[in-house]
DOVOTOR-686709 format. One record per residue: x, y, z of N, C-alpha, C, O in turn; residue in three letters; residue number from 1. Coordinates in nm, 3 decimals, decimal comma, always signed. Example, Ala and Ser with C-alpha at 12.3 -4.5 7.8 and 13.67 -1.06 7.14 Angstrom:
2
nc1  nc2  nc3  cac1  cac2  cac3  cc1  cc2  cc3  oc1  oc2  oc3  res  n
+1,319  -0,569  +0,780  +1,230  -0,450  +0,780  +1,320  -0,330  +0,780  +1,424  -0,332  +0,846  ala  1
+1,285  -0,225  +0,708  +1,367  -0,106  +0,714  +1,290  +0,003  +0,787  +1,341  +0,114  +0,804  ser  2
! end
This chain:
94
nc1  nc2  nc3  cac1  cac2  cac3  cc1  cc2  cc3  oc1  oc2  oc3  res  n
-0,875  -1,878  +2,089  -0,809  -1,861  +1,961  -0,799  -1,999  +1,895  -0,745  -2,093  +1,954  val  1
-0,851  -2,009  +1,773  -0,847  -2,135  +1,701  -0,715  -2,153  +1,629  -0,619  -2,080  +1,654  gly  2
-0,709  -2,250  +1,542  -0,588  -2,273  +1,463  -0,566  -2,155  +1,370  -0,657  -2,114  +1,297  asn  3
-0,446  -2,102  +1,372  -0,412  -1,989  +1,287  -0,295  -2,026  +1,197  -0,204  -2,098  +1,239  gln  4
-0,299  -1,978  +1,077  -0,190  -2,001  +0,983  -0,062  -1,935  +1,033  +0,047  -1,992  +1,023  leu  5
-0,076  -1,815  +1,086  +0,038  -1,741  +1,141  +0,009  -1,719  +1,289  -0,093  -1,660  +1,323  val  6
+0,097  -1,767  +1,378  +0,073  -1,746  +1,521  +0,054  -1,598  +1,552  +0,137  -1,515  +1,515  pro  7
-0,054  -1,565  +1,620  -0,083  -1,426  +1,652  -0,159  -1,354  +1,542  -0,203  -1,241  +1,562  gly  8
-0,177  -1,417  +1,428  -0,250  -1,355  +1,318  -0,161  -1,269  +1,230  -0,044  -1,246  +1,262  gly  9
-0,216  -1,222  +1,122  -0,142  -1,136  +1,029  -0,149  -0,991  +1,074  -0,246  -0,948  +1,135  leu  10
-0,044  -0,916  +1,042  -0,044  -0,773  +1,073  -0,137  -0,702  +0,976  -0,167  -0,755  +0,869  thr  11
-0,182  -0,582  +1,011  -0,264  -0,506  +0,916  -0,192  -0,483  +0,782  -0,255  -0,484  +0,677  pro  12
-0,059  -0,463  +0,788  +0,018  -0,444  +0,665  +0,003  -0,566  +0,574  -0,024  -0,552  +0,454  phe  13
+0,021  -0,684  +0,631  +0,012  -0,807  +0,552  -0,130  -0,830  +0,498  -0,147  -0,873  +0,384  met  14
-0,230  -0,800  +0,578  -0,369  -0,816  +0,533  -0,397  -0,725  +0,414  -0,457  -0,768  +0,315  lys  15
-0,353  -0,599  +0,424  -0,374  -0,505  +0,314  -0,301  -0,547  +0,189  -0,357  -0,541  +0,079  gly  16
-0,177  -0,592  +0,204  -0,096  -0,633  +0,089  -0,155  -0,757  +0,022  -0,166  -0,761  -0,101  ala  17
-0,193  -0,856  +0,100  -0,246  -0,981  +0,044  -0,378  -0,956  -0,029  -0,397  -1,002  -0,141  ile  18
-0,469  -0,884  +0,035  -0,600  -0,859  -0,027  -0,586  -0,780  -0,157  -0,651  -0,812  -0,257  cys  19
-0,503  -0,678  -0,156  -0,484  -0,597  -0,276  -0,420  -0,679  -0,389  -0,459  -0,666  -0,505  ala  20
-0,322  -0,763  -0,354  -0,257  -0,843  -0,457  -0,351  -0,948  -0,516  -0,346  -0,975  -0,636  asn  21
-0,436  -1,005  -0,434  -0,536  -1,099  -0,488  -0,629  -1,028  -0,585  -0,664  -1,083  -0,689  leu  22
-0,668  -0,908  -0,550  -0,756  -0,831  -0,639  -0,683  -0,799  -0,770  -0,740  -0,817  -0,878  ala  23
-0,558  -0,752  -0,762  -0,483  -0,719  -0,883  -0,460  -0,841  -0,973  -0,473  -0,831  -1,095  trp  24
-0,428  -0,956  -0,913  -0,405  -1,075  -0,995  -0,532  -1,118  -1,067  -0,527  -1,176  -1,175  met  25
-0,645  -1,090  -1,006  -0,772  -1,124  -1,069  -0,803  -1,032  -1,186  -0,852  -1,077  -1,290  thr  26
-0,775  -0,904  -1,170  -0,815  -0,803  -1,267  -0,708  -0,776  -1,374  -0,739  -0,726  -1,482  val  27
-0,582  -0,809  -1,345  -0,471  -0,773  -1,433  -0,494  -0,809  -1,579  -0,476  -0,722  -1,665  trp  28
-0,532  -0,934  -1,613  -0,549  -0,967  -1,755  -0,653  -0,878  -1,824  -0,632  -0,838  -1,939  pro  29
-0,762  -0,848  -1,757  -0,864  -0,763  -1,819  -0,814  -0,620  -1,834  -0,850  -0,552  -1,930  leu  30
-0,733  -0,574  -1,741  -0,677  -0,440  -1,751  -0,580  -0,431  -1,869  -0,575  -0,330  -1,939  asp  31
-0,503  -0,538  -1,891  -0,411  -0,541  -2,006  -0,491  -0,539  -2,136  -0,456  -0,465  -2,228  val  32
-0,596  -0,617  -2,144  -0,680  -0,619  -2,264  -0,741  -0,482  -2,288  -0,741  -0,432  -2,400  val  33
-0,792  -0,419  -2,182  -0,850  -0,285  -2,194  -0,748  -0,187  -2,249  -0,779  -0,107  -2,338  lys  34
-0,628  -0,192  -2,196  -0,523  -0,100  -2,241  -0,487  -0,125  -2,388  -0,462  -0,030  -2,463  ser  35
-0,484  -0,251  -2,429  -0,452  -0,283  -2,568  -0,562  -0,237  -2,662  -0,535  -0,187  -2,772  gln  36
-0,685  -0,253  -2,620  -0,799  -0,206  -2,702  -0,794  -0,054  -2,714  -0,816  +0,001  -2,822  val  37
-0,765  +0,014  -2,604  -0,758  +0,160  -2,607  -0,642  +0,210  -2,692  -0,649  +0,320  -2,747  gln  38
-0,536  +0,130  -2,704  -0,421  +0,172  -2,783  -0,453  +0,176  -2,933  -0,384  +0,244  -3,009  ser  39
-0,556  +0,104  -2,974  -0,594  +0,101  -3,114  -0,516  -0,001  -3,196  -0,535  -0,010  -3,317  gly  40
-0,429  -0,079  -3,132  -0,348  -0,178  -3,204  -0,427  -0,302  -3,243  -0,382  -0,379  -3,329  asn  41
-0,541  -0,324  -3,184  -0,617  -0,447  -3,207  -0,760  -0,417  -3,249  -0,854  -0,479  -3,197  phe  42
-0,779  -0,325  -3,340  -0,913  -0,289  -3,384  -0,980  -0,407  -3,454  -0,918  -0,476  -3,535  gln  43
-1,106  -0,428  -3,422  -1,183  -0,533  -3,486  -1,161  -0,671  -3,428  -1,220  -0,768  -3,476  gly  44
-1,079  -0,683  -3,327  -1,052  -0,813  -3,266  -1,135  -0,826  -3,138  -1,140  -0,733  -3,058  gln  45
-1,201  -0,941  -3,121  -1,284  -0,957  -3,001  -1,196  -0,988  -2,879  -1,080  -1,027  -2,893  asp  46
-1,253  -0,971  -2,762  -1,179  -0,983  -2,637  -1,124  -1,125  -2,615  -1,007  -1,137  -2,578  ile  47
-1,202  -1,232  -2,636  -1,144  -1,366  -2,616  -1,022  -1,394  -2,705  -0,924  -1,452  -2,658  pro  48
-1,028  -1,355  -2,831  -0,912  -1,380  -2,917  -0,794  -1,291  -2,879  -0,679  -1,333  -2,891  ser  49
-0,822  -1,171  -2,833  -0,715  -1,083  -2,787  -0,650  -1,140  -2,662  -0,527  -1,135  -2,648  leu  50
-0,730  -1,193  -2,570  -0,676  -1,258  -2,450  -0,583  -1,374  -2,488  -0,474  -1,387  -2,433  leu  51
-0,627  -1,457  -2,582  -0,545  -1,571  -2,625  -0,414  -1,524  -2,688  -0,308  -1,579  -2,660  lys  52
-0,422  -1,422  -2,772  -0,302  -1,372  -2,839  -0,203  -1,313  -2,739  -0,083  -1,337  -2,748  glu  53
-0,254  -1,236  -2,643  -0,166  -1,177  -2,542  -0,104  -1,284  -2,453  +0,012  -1,271  -2,413  leu  54
-0,179  -1,389  -2,423  -0,126  -1,499  -2,343  -0,017  -1,574  -2,418  +0,088  -1,605  -2,362  his  55
-0,043  -1,603  -2,546  +0,057  -1,675  -2,628  +0,186  -1,596  -2,643  +0,295  -1,653  -2,641  arg  56
+0,174  -1,464  -2,656  +0,291  -1,379  -2,678  +0,365  -1,346  -2,548  +0,474  -1,288  -2,551  ser  57
+0,305  -1,381  -2,434  +0,369  -1,353  -2,305  +0,348  -1,212  -2,255  +0,411  -1,171  -2,158  gly  58
+0,259  -1,138  -2,319  +0,236  -0,999  -2,278  +0,122  -0,984  -2,178  +0,101  -0,875  -2,126  arg  59
+0,049  -1,091  -2,151  -0,069  -1,081  -2,065  -0,032  -1,043  -1,921  -0,103  -0,967  -1,856  leu  60
+0,079  -1,097  -1,872  +0,119  -1,070  -1,735  +0,246  -0,985  -1,726  +0,310  -0,980  -1,621  tyr  61
+0,282  -0,919  -1,835  +0,399  -0,832  -1,834  +0,373  -0,716  -1,738  +0,269  -0,651  -1,744  arg  62
+0,469  -0,691  -1,650  +0,457  -0,582  -1,553  +0,384  -0,619  -1,426  +0,364  -0,534  -1,339  gly  63
+0,344  -0,746  -1,413  +0,268  -0,786  -1,294  +0,351  -0,774  -1,167  +0,302  -0,725  -1,065  leu  64
+0,476  -0,818  -1,170  +0,558  -0,815  -1,049  +0,581  -0,673  -0,997  +0,564  -0,649  -0,877  leu  65
+0,619  -0,577  -1,082  +0,630  -0,440  -1,031  +0,496  -0,385  -0,980  +0,491  -0,312  -0,881  pro  66
+0,388  -0,422  -1,048  +0,255  -0,378  -1,004  +0,219  -0,434  -0,867  +0,163  -0,362  -0,784  gly  67
+0,250  -0,561  -0,845  +0,221  -0,622  -0,715  +0,310  -0,566  -0,605  +0,267  -0,551  -0,491  leu  68
+0,434  -0,534  -0,640  +0,525  -0,474  -0,542  +0,471  -0,339  -0,497  +0,464  -0,310  -0,377  thr  69
+0,433  -0,256  -0,594  +0,377  -0,125  -0,562  +0,249  -0,140  -0,481  +0,227  -0,068  -0,383  arg  70
+0,165  -0,233  -0,522  +0,038  -0,255  -0,454  +0,060  -0,302  -0,311  -0,011  -0,259  -0,220  ser  71
+0,158  -0,389  -0,289  +0,187  -0,438  -0,154  +0,225  -0,324  -0,062  +0,175  -0,312  +0,050  ser  72
+0,317  -0,240  -0,111  +0,363  -0,129  -0,027  +0,251  -0,029  -0,001  +0,226  +0,008  +0,114  ile  73
+0,184  +0,014  -0,106  +0,080  +0,116  -0,092  -0,037  +0,069  -0,007  -0,080  +0,139  +0,085  ala  74
-0,089  -0,049  -0,036  -0,207  -0,097  +0,036  -0,174  -0,149  +0,175  -0,256  -0,140  +0,266  asn  75
-0,054  -0,204  +0,192  -0,011  -0,245  +0,326  +0,002  -0,125  +0,418  -0,046  -0,128  +0,531  gly  76
+0,066  -0,020  +0,368  +0,080  +0,104  +0,447  -0,057  +0,166  +0,475  -0,082  +0,213  +0,586  cys  77
-0,143  +0,166  +0,377  -0,276  +0,223  +0,396  -0,353  +0,150  +0,505  -0,421  +0,212  +0,586  ser  78
-0,342  +0,018  +0,508  -0,413  -0,058  +0,610  -0,354  -0,033  +0,748  -0,427  -0,028  +0,847  met  79
-0,221  -0,019  +0,756  -0,157  +0,015  +0,885  -0,210  +0,149  +0,937  -0,247  +0,160  +1,054  glu  80
-0,213  +0,248  +0,850  -0,261  +0,381  +0,889  -0,408  +0,374  +0,931  -0,447  +0,433  +1,031  val  81
-0,487  +0,301  +0,854  -0,630  +0,288  +0,886  -0,649  +0,231  +1,026  -0,727  +0,284  +1,105  tyr  82
-0,578  +0,123  +1,057  -0,594  +0,058  +1,187  -0,546  +0,150  +1,300  -0,609  +0,157  +1,405  val  83
-0,435  +0,219  +1,278  -0,384  +0,309  +1,383  -0,479  +0,426  +1,407  -0,504  +0,462  +1,522  arg  84
-0,533  +0,484  +1,300  -0,629  +0,594  +1,315  -0,756  +0,543  +1,383  -0,813  +0,612  +1,467  val  85
-0,799  +0,424  +1,349  -0,917  +0,365  +1,410  -0,897  +0,349  +1,561  -0,987  +0,381  +1,639  gln  86
-0,780  +0,301  +1,602  -0,752  +0,284  +1,746  -0,748  +0,419  +1,817  -0,801  +0,431  +1,928  lys  87
-0,688  +0,519  +1,756  -0,682  +0,653  +1,817  -0,822  +0,710  +1,833  -0,856  +0,765  +1,937  ile  88
-0,904  +0,696  +1,728  -1,041  +0,749  +1,736  -1,124  +0,675  +1,839  -1,202  +0,737  +1,910  met  89
-1,109  +0,543  +1,847  -1,183  +0,466  +1,946  -1,145  +0,509  +2,088  -1,231  +0,519  +2,176  glu  90
-1,015  +0,535  +2,110  -0,968  +0,576  +2,242  -1,021  +0,716  +2,277  -1,055  +0,742  +2,393  ala  91
-1,028  +0,804  +2,180  -1,075  +0,940  +2,207  -1,226  +0,949  +2,222  -1,277  +1,032  +2,297  gln  92
-1,297  +0,863  +2,151  -1,444  +0,868  +2,154  -1,503  +0,780  +2,264  -1,623  +0,786  +2,292  leu  93
-1,420  +0,699  +2,327  -1,472  +0,606  +2,429  -1,500  +0,674  +2,561  -1,543  +0,610  +2,656  ala  94
! end
């Protein structure tokens, strides 16, 4: 075992939560822009200028914390279930 950030490694729950949150933080601004374009409030405005306007107004990351909380719980639990089912299947098929 080499140097580990967390002794013993991360739990499946933590791995699922971290990976999902990294994905959401990457995609969140584009999802906000998509939602604003679909709302019809910004007709005729290009995406770069809409991104700048949403960032200036503070709306670009609105709702991120509740979204990450939900994502942590849902994806962490999903990864726990996945790993447990995988172990059960490996034991039965071995």
